[in-house]
N, C-alpha and C positions, 0 to 999 in steps of 0.2 A: 440664356445663360451665356454663351459665346459671347456675343456683342459687349455684354457688360465687362468681361474680361480682357477681351481686345483692346478696350480704350484705355487700359493700363500703358499699353507700350506703345503709346503714340510717342513718349517723350524719347529722345536718344539715349540711348545706351542702356536701357532697360531690358531687352532679350539678352543682352550680352551678359550683366549683372545676375540675371534670374539664373540663367543656364551655367554659371560659375557656381552659384550658389547651391545649384541642385546636385553638382560634382561634390563641392568643398562639406557638404552637410551629412553625405552618404557613410563617411567614415566614423561619425560618431554613434548610430546605432547599428553599424557592422561590427565595432570593436568589441561591446560588452560579450554578444553571443559567439563573436569569432574566438574570442578567448578560451569560452565555455567548450567551443568546438575543439580548437586544438588542445586543449590539455586532455578533453575526454577521449578524443581520437588518439592522444600519446600515452595514456596508460594512466591519468591523473583520476582521481575522485570528482565527483562533482562538489564536494565541499570545498575542496582547493580551487577549482573552476570558478566557483560562485564568489569564495572570496578575493580572487587577483581580478576578477572583473570587477566586483564592489568598490576594490581601491582604486581602480581604474577611474569608473562613474562619480565616486566621491570626491576623488581629485579634479576631476573636471569639474564638479557642482561647487567646490570649494573655491576653485580659482577662475573658472569664466567669469564669473561678475567683476572681479577685481581686473581682469585683463580688458572687457569691455568698457570699464570704468578708465581705463589708460587710453583705449582707443578714442573714446568720447573727448580726452582732452589732449592728445598729442595727434591724433590721426590715424586712421586703419594701413595705411602704408608703410608707418612706424612701427607700427607693433605686431601687426599679424607675422610679418617674416621671423622675427625670433620666437614668436611663439609656435608657428609651425615646425620650426627648426628643431628644437626640443622636442616635440610630439613626436616627430619622426626619429631620434635619435631613441625614442621610448618603444615605438614602432620595433626597431632592430634590435632592442635590447629583448621584448618579450620573443621575437622569432626566432633570435639565435639561441637562447636559452630553454626553450621547449624540448631541444633536442636532449636534455639532459634531466634527469629525474630529482639531483640530489642540490639543486640549485634556486630552491625555492624563495631564497629572498631575494635574487636577482630578478625573479619574475616580479616580485611585489615593487621590486625599483625600477622596473621596465613602466608596469602598470601607471606608478605616480609621473614619470617622464610625458608616458605620453596624453597623461591629464592635463598638459598644457597646452591641448587643442583648443583653439579658438571657436567662440560661439559664433557659426557663421550664420546662422539663421535669423541673429541678433543683428549683425553687422548689415545682413541685407534690409530688414526691416527700418534701419536708421536711414539708407539710404531710398528708402519708400517716402521716408516721412519728410525727409529733404526735399523732394520731388513735389509732394502733394500735400504736403501740411495745411490744414484749413478747408480740405477740398473733400467733399464726398468719396473720390477716389481712393482717399488714403483708406478708408473702411474696407473697401473691395481688395486693395493691396493686401493688409492685413490679414483677408479670408483667405485669399492666395497663400500666405505664406503659411499660414497654418496648416492648409492642406498640403503643401510641401512637405511643411514638416513631418505631419503625420505619415504621408507617404513614404519618406524616409526611414521613419522609426519601424514602419510595415514592410516595406521593401528592402532594407539593409539587413535585417536579421534572415531572412530566407537565403537572400544572396551570400550572405557570410555562411550559411548554413550548407548551403550547392557549394562552394568552393574548397570547405573545409573537410566536407563527406567525399566529393566527388574527385578534387583536383589533388591537394595536400594538407596537413592540417595546419600548416602556416600560411597557407594561400589566402585566406582572409585577412588577416591582419596586413599583410604584403601590399593587396590591392587597396585594401583603406589608407595606407600611407602613402600610395600612389594619388589615389584621388585627390585627398588633403592636397598634398602638394599643386598638383596641377590646378586644383580648384580654386585655391588661394593664390597663385600667380595668374591667372585669368582675371579672377577679382580684382586684384591691384593694378592689372593693366588699364581697369576701366576707370580713370581719372576724373573725367567729365561727373561722373555721378558720386564720386567720393565726398561725403559728409563734409562740411567744413569743420576743423578744431574749434573746441569749447576753450578758452583762456583759463588759466587755474584759479582765477578771481572769482568766475562765476560758477565752475564745476569742484575745485578742489577742497574749499571749505564746508561743502554739505554733508550731512550724515549720510550712512548707506542708505538706500531706499528700502531695504528690508524692516526698516523701523516703522514705515509706515502702515498702519493697520489694514489697509484693503490689501496691498503686495504682500503682507506676511502669510492673510488668510489664503490669498491664491495661491501661495507658493507650497503653503500647506497641501492645497486642494491637487496640485498638482503631482506632488510628493506620492498623495494616495493613489491618484490615477497611474504613476509610474510604477508602484508596487503591482498594480495590475498587469502593466505591459511586462515589465521583467518576471513574473509569474508565468504568464502566458509562454514566455520564451524560452525559460528554463524546462518549464514542466513538458511543452509540446514536445521536445527534443528527447525528453525520457521518455513521453507518452510512446511517441514513434519508434523510439530503439527498442523498448518492451514489445512491440508489437512485430519487431522484426523488420521494419522499414523505416530506418532512419532518415533517408532522402526524402520522404513525404512530410517531414516535420516542415518544409520548405511550402508544402501545400497548406498546411493548416496556418502558417502564420502569413501567408498571402492573402488568406481568406480576409483577414483583419484588414489587409489594404483596398479590398474590393467594397466592403461594408463602409469603413469610414472614410476612405477619398469621396466615394460616390457622395455619401452624408453630407461631408464639407464640402465639396463642391456646389452642391443644392443649396445649402446653407448659406454661402456666401452670397448668393443673388437674391436671399429673401429680405423683405421690407417686413419686419414683425412688429404688431402695436406694442408687444411687451416689453418690459423695461428689461436691460440688461441682468438686473437681479434676478428678476422672473424666470429669464430664459436658462440663468446659470441654475436655480433651483429644479427647473425642469430636467436639465441636460445632466447635472449630478444626480438625481434618482434615477432617470435612464440609465446611466453609467451603472449605477450601485447594482440594480435589480436585473440588468444584463449578463452580470457576470456571475448569476449564480447558476445558470445552467452548466457551465465549465466543470463542476465537481461532481456533475450526472453523467459525463461524457463516457462512452465505454467503449468507444470503435474511433478509428481516423475519420470516418465520416460524420458521427456525431459529434465530436471535437471541432472539427472545420465548421459544422453550422453554429455551435456554441459561440464560438471565435467570432463568427460573422455576425451574429446577431451583439456581441458585445462591441464589435467596431463601430456600428451604426450611430451609436451616441459619442463616442470618443471625440471624433474632429471638431461636432459641433458644439459640444462643451469646451473644448480648448482655442476654440475661435473666440468665444463669448468671454474666456478667461483672458487672452491678450487684450481683447478691445477695454476690458474694464482696466487692465492695469495702463495702458496706451493712455486713457481718462485720468487715471491717477497720478502718473510721475509727470513733472517738468518735461517741456519739450524737447530740451537739450540733455536729458538722460536717456534717452528710449533706449538707447542699446543696453544700459546698465539695468534699467526695469524690467526688459524682455530678458535678458541673461538670468535674473533671479528666477523667474518662472521656469525656466528652463533647467536652471540648476535644480529647483524643485522636483522638477518631471527627473531629471537625471539620478538624483539621490535615491528617489523612490523607485527607480529601474534596478540600483544597485542593491537596494534593502530588499525588494521582492526575488530578485536572480538568488541572494546571498539566503534569505531565509528559506526560501523554496527548495534551494539544492541541500539545506540541511535536512528538512523534511522527508524529501526524496532519497538521504542514503539511509531512512529507516521506516521509510514508508510508502504509499503506494501514490503513482499521479493523481489520483483523487484526493487523496489528502496533501498533496501540494498545492491544489487549486484553493484549499481553504486559505491560506495566506491573501489569495485575492479576496475573498469574502471579507476576510477582515479589515482591508482596504477599502473596500465598499462602503462598511458600516463607519470608517473616518469621513468619507466623502458624503454620507448623508448629515454625519454631525457637523461638518462645515458649510455648506449651502444652506442649510435650515438654522443654523446659528448665526452667522453672518452675512446673509444674503436674501434674508425672507421679507426684508422692506420692501415695499412696492418700489421706490426709485433707488436708482444705483449709490453707493457710496464714494463719491469722486473728493479724492483728499489731494489738493494740491502742497504747494511746498513753498 
């Protein structure tokens, strides 16, 4: 397995942009839960925290495909600095205004500005595509990127929880802002691996990739998976707080990383005979069924075990979804195609956090996890409706 991934880094600059991407993609998963921690620790309600967090993620989800499309057309070096500057202004607005409880509208404004954050993982995948298009190593690179995505989404929230609870409520967002600035600067310094610009006559006249049926279905699938992630994030914090041990929410969320990243790394080295559609059906079924034990958790230990089980199916399912969208979209629009799936994931995270926050205000953590069960039903509907055919549905442009 190690040799398979080591071969990826033979090309000059690959290690550098991979490390830069690791730094720059952490702020995305840190920000949503960081807002929740910051407001809840400052005396705000879970409902307000979930709503502000949802505003950030929904803004990001709406803007990231557009920013990615601009990066395809004009180049990453021209687009990413401006997007990063606006997002950093949003981080500062959120952090400063959290000190007052009567400026909720400024919190929502800050959340929207922060949502200008670029889709870093889509930018990194485009660099891999420019290096290895048409070679088997490209599939390995996508597997690695999916695992790093999953690692960031699972490692980011525990880091944000630890910073917000142990250091100070605003620490998570300030650290996320610094990681974004440093990571983007390091990425843009790697000019050798920057993908070439796509001229406007090729890229500009095409319709948005979300209109492609396969991309649309995969985005819905990722949205439902994101609802599970968002639910786990906010309900785990509430569960641990209710047990009198809020810092242990980091342990619960880290269990997701252990299960998901191990499964994802192993999956990236497998040569399966099943088609991508069949793999997606199996992964979706496993993801849906593994979310049910969350409702039955009655202690920190049992919740950690349930979250670990849930994570085992998440990364492999995400890898297959990314592989399908890579086969679906035109080669010169990979950044935008990946961004639509990530947008779906983050819309789901926002919806899951907001819905679970509302449930928590009137119910128990077990009832909060019912939001994840509803998302599991959507996952089953999507995979069995759209991907039960034996061969992958590849839609070119």
